[in-house]
C-alpha positions as CSV (number, residue, x, y, z in Angstrom):
1,M,-37.9,80.1,36.6
2,D,-40.4,80.6,33.8
3,G,-40.1,78.8,30.4
4,E,-39.5,82.0,28.5
5,S,-36.5,83.0,30.7
6,V,-34.9,79.5,30.5
7,S,-35.5,79.4,26.8
8,E,-33.8,82.7,26.2
9,V,-30.7,81.4,27.9
10,L,-30.7,78.1,25.9
11,V,-31.1,80.1,22.7
12,E,-28.2,82.4,23.8
13,S,-26.1,79.4,24.6
14,A,-26.7,77.9,21.2
15,S,-25.8,81.2,19.5
16,Q,-22.7,81.7,21.6
17,V,-21.3,78.2,20.8
18,Y,-22.3,78.4,17.2
19,Q,-20.4,81.7,16.8
20,Y,-17.4,80.4,18.7
21,I,-17.1,77.3,16.5
22,S,-17.5,79.4,13.4
23,D,-14.7,81.6,14.5
24,M,-12.4,78.8,15.6
25,Q,-13.4,76.0,13.2
26,Y,-10.5,76.2,10.7
27,M,-7.8,77.2,13.2
28,T,-7.5,73.5,14.2
29,D,-6.7,70.3,12.3
30,P,-9.1,68.6,12.0
31,P,-11.6,71.5,11.9
32,L,-13.3,72.1,15.2
33,G,-16.7,70.5,15.4
34,V,-16.4,68.7,12.0
35,S,-16.2,64.9,11.7
36,M,-15.6,63.6,8.2
37,T,-15.9,59.9,7.1
38,E,-14.6,59.0,3.7
39,V,-16.7,56.8,1.4
40,S,-14.5,54.2,-0.2
41,S,-16.9,53.3,-3.0
42,C,-20.5,53.8,-4.2
43,D,-22.9,51.3,-5.8
44,V,-25.5,53.4,-7.6
45,G,-28.8,51.7,-8.3
46,D,-32.2,52.8,-9.5
47,G,-33.0,55.7,-7.2
48,F,-30.5,54.9,-4.5
49,A,-26.8,54.4,-3.7
50,V,-25.1,52.1,-1.3
51,L,-22.1,53.8,0.3
52,H,-19.2,51.7,1.5
53,I,-17.3,53.0,4.5
54,D,-13.7,51.9,5.1
55,G,-13.4,52.6,8.8
56,Q,-15.6,53.3,11.9
57,M,-19.2,54.2,11.1
58,P,-20.2,57.7,12.2
59,D,-23.3,58.2,14.4
60,A,-26.4,58.8,12.3
61,N,-27.6,61.9,14.3
62,G,-27.3,65.0,12.1
63,L,-25.5,63.1,9.4
64,M,-24.9,65.0,6.1
65,L,-23.7,63.8,2.7
66,M,-21.0,65.5,0.6
67,V,-20.6,64.8,-3.1
68,G,-18.0,66.9,-4.7
69,D,-18.5,70.4,-3.5
70,R,-22.2,69.8,-2.7
71,I,-23.3,69.2,0.9
72,L,-26.8,67.7,1.5
73,Q,-28.5,67.9,4.8
74,E,-30.1,64.8,6.4
75,S,-33.5,65.2,4.7
76,E,-32.0,66.0,1.3
77,A,-29.6,63.0,1.3
78,G,-32.4,60.6,2.1
79,F,-30.6,58.3,4.5
80,D,-32.5,55.1,4.3
81,R,-30.5,52.2,5.9
82,Y,-27.5,52.2,8.2
83,D,-25.5,49.0,8.7
84,E,-22.6,48.8,11.1
85,V,-21.8,45.1,10.3
86,S,-21.2,45.6,6.5
87,R,-20.3,49.3,7.1
88,T,-22.7,50.5,4.5
89,V,-25.2,53.4,4.3
90,V,-28.1,53.5,1.8
91,V,-29.0,57.0,0.5
92,R,-31.7,58.3,-1.9
93,P,-30.5,61.9,-2.7
94,G,-32.2,62.3,-6.1
95,S,-31.2,61.7,-9.7
96,E,-28.8,64.7,-10.1
97,V,-26.7,63.7,-7.1
98,L,-26.8,60.0,-8.1
99,A,-25.5,61.0,-11.5
100,L,-22.5,62.7,-9.8
101,M,-21.8,59.5,-7.8
102,R,-22.1,57.3,-10.9
103,D,-19.5,59.5,-12.6
104,G,-17.0,58.4,-10.0
105,S,-14.8,61.4,-10.2
106,H,-16.3,63.2,-7.2
107,R,-15.2,62.8,-3.6
108,V,-18.0,61.3,-1.5
109,C,-18.0,61.8,2.3
110,L,-20.3,61.6,5.3
111,L,-20.1,64.7,7.5
112,T,-21.3,65.7,10.9
113,D,-20.9,69.4,11.7
114,M,-21.6,70.4,15.3
115,K,-22.7,73.8,14.0
116,F,-25.6,72.2,12.2
117,L,-26.7,70.3,15.3
118,I,-26.4,73.5,17.4
119,S,-28.5,75.5,15.0
120,V,-31.2,72.9,15.0
121,V,-31.3,73.0,18.9
122,G,-31.3,76.8,18.9
123,D,-34.2,76.9,16.4
124,F,-36.2,74.5,18.5
125,Y,-36.0,76.7,21.5
126,R,-36.8,79.8,19.5
127,R,-40.0,78.1,18.3
128,Y,-41.2,76.2,21.3
129,G,-39.1,77.4,24.3
130,S,-42.1,79.1,25.9
131,L,-43.5,75.7,26.6
132,L,-40.5,74.7,28.8
133,T,-41.9,73.8,32.2
134,P,-41.8,71.0,34.8
135,P,-44.4,68.3,34.0
136,E,-48.0,69.4,34.7
137,L,-49.9,66.2,34.1
138,D,-50.1,63.2,36.3
139,V,-49.0,59.7,35.4
140,V,-51.4,57.5,33.4
141,C,-51.0,53.8,34.3
142,T,-52.4,50.5,35.5
143,A,-51.0,48.4,38.2
144,P,-47.5,47.1,37.1
145,V,-47.1,43.6,35.7
146,Y,-43.5,42.5,35.9
147,P,-41.7,40.4,33.3
148,E,-41.8,36.7,33.8
149,S,-38.1,36.4,33.7
150,G,-37.8,36.5,37.5
151,E,-39.2,38.0,40.7
152,P,-38.3,41.7,41.0
153,T,-36.0,42.9,43.8
154,D,-37.3,45.3,46.4
155,E,-35.2,48.0,44.7
156,Q,-36.8,47.3,41.3
157,R,-40.3,47.5,42.8
158,D,-39.5,50.8,44.5
159,A,-38.1,52.2,41.2
160,V,-41.2,51.2,39.3
161,N,-43.4,52.7,42.0
162,S,-41.5,56.0,42.0
163,I,-41.9,56.3,38.2
164,L,-45.6,55.5,38.2
165,T,-46.4,57.9,41.1
166,N,-44.3,61.0,40.2
167,R,-44.2,63.5,37.4
168,M,-40.4,63.6,37.5
169,S,-38.2,60.6,38.3
170,Y,-34.7,59.3,37.9
171,V,-33.6,55.6,38.2
172,W,-29.8,55.3,38.8
173,G,-28.2,52.0,38.3
174,A,-24.9,50.5,37.1
175,P,-25.0,48.3,33.9
176,G,-26.9,45.1,34.4
177,T,-29.2,46.3,37.3
178,G,-32.4,45.8,35.3
179,K,-33.0,49.5,34.4
180,T,-34.2,48.7,30.8
181,Q,-35.4,45.1,30.7
182,Y,-37.1,45.2,34.0
183,V,-37.9,48.7,35.3
184,L,-38.4,50.5,32.0
185,A,-40.3,47.7,30.3
186,T,-42.6,47.3,33.3
187,C,-43.5,51.0,33.3
188,I,-44.1,51.2,29.6
189,R,-46.5,48.2,29.8
190,A,-48.3,49.9,32.7
191,V,-48.8,53.1,30.7
192,V,-49.8,51.5,27.5
193,E,-52.2,49.0,29.1
194,A,-54.0,52.0,30.7
195,G,-54.6,53.4,27.2
196,G,-51.6,55.7,27.2
197,R,-48.8,56.4,24.8
198,V,-45.1,56.7,25.6
199,A,-42.0,58.1,23.9
200,V,-38.7,56.3,24.7
201,F,-35.6,58.3,23.9
202,A,-31.8,57.5,24.0
203,P,-28.9,59.7,23.0
204,T,-27.5,57.8,20.1
205,N,-28.8,55.6,17.2
206,N,-27.1,52.5,18.8
207,S,-28.6,53.2,22.2
208,V,-32.1,53.6,20.8
209,E,-31.9,50.1,19.3
210,Q,-30.3,48.6,22.5
211,V,-33.2,49.9,24.5
212,L,-35.7,48.6,22.0
213,R,-34.1,45.2,22.0
214,G,-34.3,45.1,25.8
215,I,-37.9,46.0,26.1
216,I,-38.9,43.7,23.2
217,K,-37.2,40.9,25.0
218,A,-39.1,41.8,28.2
219,F,-42.4,41.9,26.3
220,D,-41.8,38.3,25.4
221,G,-43.7,38.3,22.1
222,D,-46.8,40.2,23.3
223,S,-48.0,41.6,19.9
224,R,-50.2,44.2,21.7
225,L,-47.0,45.9,22.7
226,T,-44.4,45.0,20.1
227,G,-46.9,45.6,17.3
228,S,-47.4,49.3,18.4
229,I,-43.7,50.4,18.3
230,L,-42.5,53.0,15.9
231,R,-38.7,53.5,15.7
232,L,-38.0,57.0,14.2
233,G,-34.8,57.7,12.4
234,V,-32.4,55.7,10.3
235,P,-32.2,52.1,11.5
236,T,-29.2,49.8,11.3
237,R,-29.6,47.1,8.8
238,A,-29.5,44.5,11.5
239,F,-32.4,46.1,13.4
240,Y,-34.4,46.6,10.1
241,S,-34.0,43.0,9.2
242,E,-35.2,41.9,12.7
243,H,-38.1,44.4,13.0
244,P,-38.9,46.0,9.6
245,E,-42.5,46.7,10.8
246,M,-41.2,49.0,13.6
247,C,-39.1,51.2,11.3
248,E,-40.5,54.2,9.5
249,D,-40.6,54.1,5.7
250,R,-38.1,56.9,5.0
251,Q,-38.7,56.7,1.2
252,A,-42.5,57.0,1.6
253,Q,-42.0,60.0,4.0
254,R,-39.8,61.7,1.5
255,R,-42.4,61.3,-1.3
256,L,-45.0,62.6,1.1
257,D,-42.8,65.6,2.0
258,A,-42.2,66.3,-1.7
259,C,-46.0,66.3,-2.3
260,H,-46.5,68.7,0.5
261,R,-43.9,71.0,-1.0
262,K,-45.6,70.8,-4.4
263,A,-49.0,71.6,-2.9
264,E,-47.5,74.6,-1.0
265,C,-46.0,75.9,-4.2
266,L,-49.2,75.6,-6.2
267,E,-51.2,77.3,-3.3
268,E,-48.6,80.1,-3.2
269,V,-49.1,80.7,-6.9
270,M,-52.9,80.8,-6.4
271,Y,-52.5,83.2,-3.5
272,E,-50.3,85.6,-5.5
273,R,-52.9,85.7,-8.3
274,A,-55.6,86.5,-5.7
275,C,-53.3,89.3,-4.4
276,D,-53.1,90.8,-7.9
277,C,-56.8,90.5,-8.5
278,L,-57.8,92.1,-5.2
279,E,-55.3,94.9,-5.0
280,G,-57.8,97.3,-6.4
281,E,-60.4,96.4,-3.7
282,I,-57.8,96.9,-1.0
283,L,-56.9,100.3,-2.4
284,D,-60.6,101.2,-2.5
285,A,-61.0,100.3,1.2
286,I,-58.0,102.4,2.0
287,R,-59.5,105.3,0.0
288,I,-62.8,105.1,2.0
289,A,-60.9,105.0,5.3
290,R,-58.8,108.0,4.3
291,E,-61.8,110.0,3.3
292,A,-63.5,109.2,6.6
293,S,-60.3,110.1,8.5
294,A,-60.2,113.5,6.9
295,V,-63.6,114.2,8.4
296,S,-63.4,112.7,11.9
297,G,-59.8,111.7,12.5
298,K,-59.5,108.2,14.0
299,V,-61.8,105.8,12.0
300,L,-63.3,102.7,13.6
301,L,-64.6,100.1,11.3
302,E,-68.0,99.9,12.9
303,D,-68.6,103.6,12.4
304,V,-68.4,103.6,8.6
305,P,-70.9,101.1,7.0
306,E,-69.3,101.5,3.5
307,L,-65.9,100.7,4.9
308,R,-67.2,97.7,6.9
309,E,-68.8,96.3,3.8
310,A,-65.5,96.7,1.8
311,V,-63.5,94.9,4.5
312,D,-66.1,92.1,4.9
313,G,-65.6,91.4,1.2
314,L,-61.9,90.9,1.8
315,R,-62.1,88.7,4.9
316,G,-61.9,85.4,3.1
317,F,-58.8,86.5,1.3
318,L,-57.1,88.0,4.3
319,S,-57.7,84.8,6.3
320,M,-55.4,82.9,3.9
321,R,-52.2,84.1,5.7
322,P,-51.6,84.0,9.4
323,D,-50.1,87.5,9.6
324,T,-53.0,89.2,7.8
325,R,-55.5,87.0,9.6
326,D,-54.1,88.1,13.0
327,R,-54.1,91.8,11.9
328,M,-57.9,91.7,11.2
329,G,-58.4,91.4,15.0
330,D,-57.0,95.0,15.3
331,F,-60.0,96.5,13.5
332,D,-62.0,96.3,16.8
333,D,-60.1,99.1,18.6
334,R,-57.5,100.5,16.2
335,D,-57.7,103.1,13.5
336,A,-59.0,101.3,10.4
337,L,-56.7,103.4,8.0
338,E,-53.6,102.3,10.0
339,V,-54.7,98.6,10.0
340,L,-55.5,98.6,6.3
341,S,-52.2,100.3,5.4
342,E,-50.3,97.7,7.4
343,I,-52.2,94.9,5.7
344,R,-51.4,96.3,2.3
345,S,-47.7,96.6,3.2
346,M,-47.7,93.0,4.4
347,I,-49.2,91.7,1.2
348,Y,-47.3,93.8,-1.4
349,D,-44.1,95.1,0.2
350,R,-42.4,91.7,0.3
351,Q,-40.6,89.3,-2.0
352,R,-43.0,87.4,-4.2
353,P,-40.9,84.7,-6.0
354,A,-44.0,82.7,-7.1
355,V,-45.0,85.6,-9.4
356,E,-41.8,85.1,-11.3
357,I,-42.2,81.4,-12.2
358,E,-42.8,81.5,-15.9
359,E,-43.9,77.9,-16.2
360,Y,-47.2,78.8,-14.4
361,S,-48.0,81.8,-16.6
362,S,-49.9,79.7,-19.1
363,W,-51.9,77.9,-16.5
364,S,-55.4,79.0,-15.9
365,D,-56.9,79.2,-12.4
366,A,-58.8,76.0,-13.2
367,D,-55.5,74.2,-14.1
368,L,-54.0,75.3,-10.8
369,L,-57.0,74.1,-8.8
370,A,-57.0,70.8,-10.6
371,A,-53.3,70.3,-9.8
372,I,-53.8,71.2,-6.2
373,F,-56.8,68.8,-5.9
374,E,-54.8,66.0,-7.5
375,T,-51.8,66.6,-5.2
376,E,-54.0,66.5,-2.2
377,R,-55.5,63.2,-3.3
378,E,-51.9,61.9,-3.7
379,I,-51.1,63.1,-0.2
380,E,-54.2,61.5,1.3
381,G,-53.3,58.2,-0.3
382,M,-49.8,58.2,1.1
383,R,-50.7,59.3,4.7
384,T,-50.8,55.8,6.0
385,G,-47.0,55.4,5.2
386,G,-46.1,58.9,6.4
387,V,-44.7,59.6,9.8
388,S,-47.6,61.7,10.9
389,R,-50.1,58.9,10.5
390,R,-47.8,56.3,12.1
391,L,-47.2,58.7,15.0
392,E,-50.9,58.8,15.5
393,D,-51.2,55.0,15.5
394,A,-48.1,54.0,17.5
395,R,-48.4,53.5,21.3
396,I,-44.6,53.3,21.8
397,I,-42.4,55.8,19.9
398,A,-38.6,55.3,20.1
399,S,-36.1,57.9,18.9
400,T,-33.1,60.1,19.7
401,P,-33.8,63.6,21.1
402,H,-32.2,64.9,17.9
403,Q,-35.1,63.4,15.9
404,F,-37.6,65.0,18.1
405,I,-35.9,68.4,18.0
406,S,-35.3,68.4,14.3
407,R,-38.5,66.8,13.0
408,L,-41.4,67.0,15.5
409,R,-43.2,69.6,17.5
410,P,-44.3,69.4,21.2
411,H,-47.8,68.4,22.1
412,G,-50.1,71.4,22.4
413,S,-47.9,73.7,20.2
414,K,-49.3,75.6,17.3
415,E,-49.6,73.7,14.0
416,D,-46.5,74.6,11.9
417,G,-46.2,71.7,9.4
418,R,-44.3,69.4,11.8
419,P,-45.9,66.2,13.1
420,E,-47.0,66.5,16.8
421,L,-45.5,64.3,19.5
422,Y,-48.6,63.3,21.5
423,V,-47.7,61.0,24.4
424,D,-48.6,60.5,28.0
425,H,-45.1,59.7,29.4
426,I,-41.6,60.3,28.2
427,F,-38.6,58.1,29.1
428,L,-35.0,58.9,28.5
429,D,-32.5,56.0,28.8
430,E,-28.7,56.5,29.1
431,A,-29.6,59.9,30.6
432,G,-26.1,60.4,32.0
433,Y,-24.7,60.4,28.4
434,C,-27.4,62.6,26.9
435,G,-26.7,66.4,26.9
436,L,-28.8,68.8,28.9
437,M,-29.3,71.0,25.8
438,Q,-31.0,68.2,24.0
439,A,-32.8,66.6,27.0
440,A,-34.4,69.9,28.1
441,S,-36.5,69.8,24.9
442,L,-38.5,66.9,26.3
443,F,-40.0,69.2,29.0
444,T,-41.9,71.1,26.4
445,N,-44.6,68.4,26.3
446,G,-46.1,68.9,29.8
447,V,-46.2,65.1,30.5
448,P,-44.3,63.1,33.1
449,V,-40.6,62.6,32.4
450,T,-38.5,59.7,33.6
451,F,-34.7,59.5,33.3
452,L,-32.8,56.2,33.6
453,G,-29.0,55.9,33.5
454,D,-25.8,55.9,35.4
455,H,-24.2,59.3,35.9
456,M,-21.0,57.6,37.1
457,Q,-20.4,56.6,33.4
458,L,-19.2,59.0,30.7
459,P,-20.8,62.4,30.5
460,P,-22.0,63.8,27.1
461,V,-19.3,64.4,24.5
462,S,-18.6,68.1,23.9
463,Q,-15.9,69.2,21.4
464,L,-15.3,72.3,23.4
465,D,-12.5,72.4,25.9
466,D,-13.8,72.2,29.5
467,E,-11.2,74.6,30.8
468,V,-12.3,77.2,28.3
469,L,-15.9,76.7,29.3
470,R,-15.1,76.9,33.0
471,S,-13.3,80.1,32.6
472,A,-16.1,81.6,30.5
473,A,-18.8,80.4,33.0
474,L,-17.0,82.1,35.9
475,R,-15.9,85.3,34.1
476,G,-18.7,85.8,31.6
477,G,-18.1,86.8,28.0
478,R,-18.8,85.3,24.7
479,L,-19.1,81.7,26.0
480,R,-20.9,82.5,29.2
481,Y,-23.5,79.8,28.8
482,G,-21.4,77.4,26.6
483,F,-20.9,75.1,29.6
484,L,-24.6,73.9,29.3
485,W,-23.5,71.8,26.3
486,S,-21.2,69.8,28.6
487,L,-23.8,69.0,31.3
488,S,-25.9,65.9,31.2
489,A,-29.7,65.5,31.2
490,I,-29.8,64.8,34.9
491,Y,-29.3,68.5,35.6
492,C,-32.7,69.4,34.0
493,E,-34.5,69.8,37.2
494,Q,-32.0,72.3,38.5
495,L,-32.2,74.2,35.2
496,L,-36.0,74.3,35.3
497,Y,-36.5,75.2,38.9
498,K,-33.4,77.3,39.8
499,G,-32.3,78.5,36.4
500,P,-29.0,78.3,34.5
501,G,-27.1,80.4,37.0
502,S,-27.4,77.7,39.6
503,L,-25.6,75.2,37.3
504,V,-22.3,77.2,37.1
505,S,-21.0,76.0,40.4
506,S,-22.1,72.4,39.6
507,F,-20.2,72.4,36.3
508,V,-17.1,74.0,37.8
509,S,-16.9,71.8,40.8
510,G,-18.2,68.6,39.1
511,A,-20.9,68.3,41.8
512,D,-23.8,65.9,41.4
513,P,-27.2,67.4,40.5
514,E,-29.6,68.6,43.1
515,F,-32.9,66.6,43.2
516,C,-35.8,68.1,45.1
517,E,-38.8,67.5,42.9
518,T,-37.4,64.4,41.1
519,A,-38.1,61.0,42.8
520,R,-34.9,59.0,42.7
521,G,-34.6,55.2,42.8
522,D,-31.2,53.4,43.1
523,L,-30.5,49.9,41.8
524,T,-27.5,48.2,43.3
525,Q,-27.5,44.6,42.3
526,S,-25.9,43.9,38.9
527,H,-26.1,40.7,37.0
528,R,-23.4,42.1,34.5
529,F,-20.6,42.3,37.0
530,G,-18.9,39.4,38.7
531,T,-18.5,39.8,42.5
532,N,-14.9,40.8,42.1
533,L,-15.5,43.7,39.7
534,A,-18.6,44.8,41.6
535,R,-16.6,44.9,44.8
536,V,-13.9,47.2,43.3
537,L,-16.4,49.5,41.6
538,D,-18.4,49.9,44.8
539,R,-15.2,50.8,46.6
540,F,-14.0,53.4,44.1
541,V,-17.0,54.6,42.1
542,Y,-20.5,53.9,43.4
543,R,-20.2,53.7,47.1
544,N,-23.8,52.6,47.5
545,G,-23.5,48.9,48.2
546,L,-23.2,47.7,44.6
547,S,-23.1,43.9,44.4
548,G,-22.4,41.5,41.5
549,S,-24.0,38.5,40.0
550,P,-26.2,36.8,42.6
551,D,-24.8,33.4,41.6
552,G,-21.5,34.5,43.1
553,G,-19.5,34.1,39.9
554,D,-16.5,36.3,39.1
555,L,-15.6,38.2,35.9
556,S,-12.5,36.8,34.3
557,I,-9.9,39.6,34.7
558,E,-6.4,39.3,33.1
559,C,-3.4,41.6,32.7
560,L,-0.9,42.0,30.0
561,D,2.0,43.6,31.9
562,V,3.7,46.0,29.5
563,V,6.6,48.3,30.4
564,C,7.1,51.3,28.2
565,D,10.3,53.3,28.7
566,H,9.6,56.0,26.1
567,R,6.4,57.5,24.9
568,D,5.5,60.0,22.1
569,G,2.7,62.0,23.6
570,R,-0.2,59.7,24.6
571,E,1.0,56.9,22.3
572,N,2.2,53.6,23.9
573,L,3.7,51.4,21.2
574,P,4.6,48.4,23.4
575,E,1.0,48.1,24.5
576,A,-0.2,48.1,20.9
577,L,2.3,45.4,20.0
578,A,1.4,43.3,23.0
579,I,-2.3,43.5,22.0
580,R,-1.4,42.4,18.5
581,Q,0.4,39.4,19.8
582,F,-2.4,38.6,22.2
583,L,-5.0,38.7,19.3
584,R,-2.9,36.3,17.2
585,E,-3.5,33.7,19.8
586,E,-7.3,34.5,20.1
587,S,-9.9,32.3,18.5
588,S,-12.9,34.5,19.3
589,D,-14.9,36.2,16.6
590,A,-14.0,39.9,16.1
591,S,-17.6,40.9,16.8
592,E,-17.2,39.5,20.4
593,I,-14.2,41.6,21.2
594,A,-13.7,45.4,21.8
595,I,-10.2,47.0,22.1
596,L,-10.7,50.2,23.9
597,T,-8.4,53.1,24.8
598,P,-9.0,56.6,26.3
599,Y,-6.9,58.5,23.7
600,S,-7.4,59.1,20.0
601,V,-3.7,58.9,19.2
602,Q,-3.5,55.5,20.8
603,L,-6.6,54.5,18.9
604,A,-4.9,55.4,15.6
605,L,-1.8,53.4,16.6
606,L,-3.8,50.4,17.6
607,K,-5.7,50.4,14.3
608,R,-2.4,50.3,12.4
609,K,-1.0,47.5,14.5
610,V,-3.8,45.0,15.2
611,G,-4.5,43.9,11.6
612,R,-7.6,44.0,9.4
613,K,-9.6,41.4,11.3
614,Y,-9.7,43.4,14.5
615,R,-9.4,46.9,13.1
616,D,-13.1,47.7,13.5
617,S,-13.0,46.4,17.0
618,V,-10.8,49.2,18.1
619,M,-12.5,52.3,19.5
620,T,-12.2,55.0,22.1
621,V,-13.9,54.5,25.4
622,H,-16.4,57.2,24.4
623,G,-17.3,55.2,21.3
624,S,-18.1,52.2,23.4
625,Q,-20.8,53.9,25.5
626,G,-24.0,51.9,25.7
627,R,-22.6,48.7,24.2
628,E,-21.1,45.5,25.6
629,W,-18.9,42.7,24.4
630,D,-17.9,39.2,25.7
631,T,-14.2,40.4,25.9
632,V,-12.9,43.9,26.5
633,I,-9.3,44.7,26.1
634,L,-8.3,48.1,27.6
635,S,-5.1,49.7,26.5
636,V,-4.5,52.1,29.4
637,A,-1.6,53.9,27.6
638,D,-0.7,56.0,30.6
639,N,2.1,55.1,32.9
640,G,4.7,56.8,35.1
641,I,6.3,58.7,32.2
642,A,4.8,62.2,32.3
643,S,4.3,62.9,28.6
644,R,1.9,65.7,29.2
645,D,1.1,68.4,31.7
646,V,-1.8,66.2,32.9
647,P,-0.1,62.8,32.8
648,L,-3.1,60.6,33.8
649,R,-5.9,62.8,32.3
650,F,-8.4,60.0,31.4
651,T,-7.1,57.1,33.5
652,S,-6.8,58.4,37.1
653,S,-9.8,57.9,39.2
654,Q,-8.7,60.8,41.3
655,T,-10.3,63.1,38.7
656,P,-14.1,62.9,38.0
657,I,-13.6,62.4,34.2
658,G,-10.8,59.8,34.7
659,M,-13.0,57.7,37.1
660,K,-15.9,57.8,34.6
661,V,-13.7,56.8,31.6
662,V,-12.2,53.8,33.4
663,N,-15.6,52.8,34.9
664,T,-17.2,53.0,31.5
665,A,-14.5,50.9,29.8
666,V,-14.4,48.0,32.3
667,S,-18.3,48.0,32.5
668,R,-18.4,47.0,28.8
669,A,-17.1,43.5,29.6
670,K,-19.6,40.6,29.9
671,R,-17.2,37.7,30.5
672,R,-13.6,38.7,30.3
673,L,-11.6,41.9,31.0
674,V,-8.0,42.3,29.8
675,L,-6.0,45.2,31.2
676,V,-3.0,46.1,29.1
677,C,-0.8,48.4,31.2
678,D,2.4,48.8,33.3
679,R,1.3,46.6,36.2
680,G,4.1,47.7,38.6
681,F,3.2,51.4,38.2
682,W,-0.6,50.9,38.6
683,T,-0.5,48.4,41.5
684,S,1.7,50.8,43.4
685,R,-1.2,53.4,43.3
686,K,-3.6,51.9,45.8
687,D,-6.0,54.8,45.6
688,E,-6.6,54.3,41.9
689,L,-9.5,52.2,40.3
690,I,-7.1,50.6,37.8
691,G,-4.8,49.5,40.7
692,G,-7.8,48.1,42.6
693,I,-8.9,46.0,39.6
694,L,-5.4,44.7,39.2
695,G,-5.5,43.6,42.8
696,E,-8.4,41.3,42.0
697,I,-6.3,39.3,39.4
698,P,-5.2,35.8,40.5
699,P,-1.5,35.2,39.9
700,D,-2.2,32.7,37.1
701,R,-3.9,35.4,35.1
702,L,-0.9,37.7,35.0
703,Q,1.0,37.6,31.6
704,E,4.4,39.1,30.9
705,S,4.2,40.5,27.4
706,G,7.9,41.2,27.1
707,G,7.0,44.7,25.9
708,T,9.6,47.5,26.6
709,G,10.5,50.8,25.3
710,D,12.9,49.1,22.8
711,V,10.2,47.2,21.1
712,T,9.6,48.1,17.4
713,G,6.9,46.8,15.1
714,H,5.4,47.2,11.7
């Protein structure tokens, strides 16, 4: 399927979902597609403000700032630093907004609106969708040099070879199989040492930095590699303090952008003055063409010397704008009177706001030229700190797909003011968690693309109901292509080669993607999992011979046995109270513990019950994707009480989403996994992943919490 056709469907999908959310947004509470995080306090400094967040930090992708009734987009807010440890965000929104913050009477929030993200994606495909195509260029690389941390396995060697010899590749492996620190790092080194450049993408801010930390560790201080990394986007404070030289200078880029806008405004004023000065000459040319037309009908420029001379005198001016410059090519075979009339209409039958700016009315042309010259000198002086120059110098560029879609343009696309992404190979880590609508943009660059990930972990987050999307995909209508937002990146080959229609059955049935042109490598030995957890996950999830740590050690698995006789919806109060009691006896630092649950209502309950020390350790399983902790406590919440039409929605491994939720949750644990659940109910379900994990627990690791439906707590 050609790029234009695929692009048209992606644009239509963006339009359909944008309109649906617009119509439904305020029919739900909270509003559909909107996430709002309150700012508890602001420390306003000289040109910046530090925002303090009382709660979980939002993801930095597509973040907006609301001050009073003003909403500032990402570029206007000037997000500069993002720190999950202190839960602070540094912004530089300009003096007027800072004054409102300093006043203290205006509500300040951080917003993410899915509509904004959707519109950015749709706009990208409108601009560059014709470039969508399977990779056309071969891999640039030298012979691979593996990290010195250990001898590669045969699977790792095969994975590296498949990446370096194929234009499209996918490496599938569970956590801890060496996808990042071994396979990805080796391939990046092979491309860079051959003189190539790479872009490394990951779906979230956290996952970008996780990937970078992994490859930096693998590079083992090799400054030729670590010294050529550029991390696009807003860094966390921790990453910035560790690697400030890798982070873009957002403040310098904002100053550079402001200078570009100033230069464009001055040049527009100069252009409008030229329009006024040359209007008489354009009208003279039209008069000559009209007189010639009255004699001979159609007038060709080459047949009327006086007309040709008049047009030649206007060519420099007409070349200043792309539309009039393109129209000049029509003089070769079209009626000159028609072409001139169209050019005149383009120039004068339009809005001309620069003409109305009174401040410039007293400026002479010499004043304007001097200001333009001075601004261009300022731009040239700042280019070294701007993202365009740093993109040219960097050999390894790391970012989310959102940063590429919203800020850059594909290699080989027409100059449009955006910096160009010029690389020889593109890698996408955590591909199973990255949405197809974002990932497909990477195929506009024409270079080899490699995905790495685990599609048995959680799929991309979509705020649209899958049942609504399934119905629309099967029956057509206003959300016919809305399901594309719920598919992961690994379906890109199917999209490009067979078209969006082939994806309907895959989405409805939950079938794995079809790989014909993509070389696939599987990694099955994980150092993350103990032999016990690996054995269970291979039986229920992977079914590919997954094995655990080669030293034969086991993950410590424990169970808090909690019986709940009454539930309100998805809430399970006894589990929350049991976890609170368990944490009171814990000595571990809160940063080493994650308390996970599949359901948002159980999340809110846990946050109220666990106490301030561990409140920020509580998150949904979706929020834990791509991260890991020494200890993971999983509040299953579901039991034999059917509180909903789908009683085990996110916990039963008999459903594709339930299996992925539980797999993702237990895979976050590095040393200890604590399951908090009704043990009797789950061990009776021998065909369930949770039951299988409980079967691996030695008797001395079973704890009776004493929780029942009669437990109350404050």
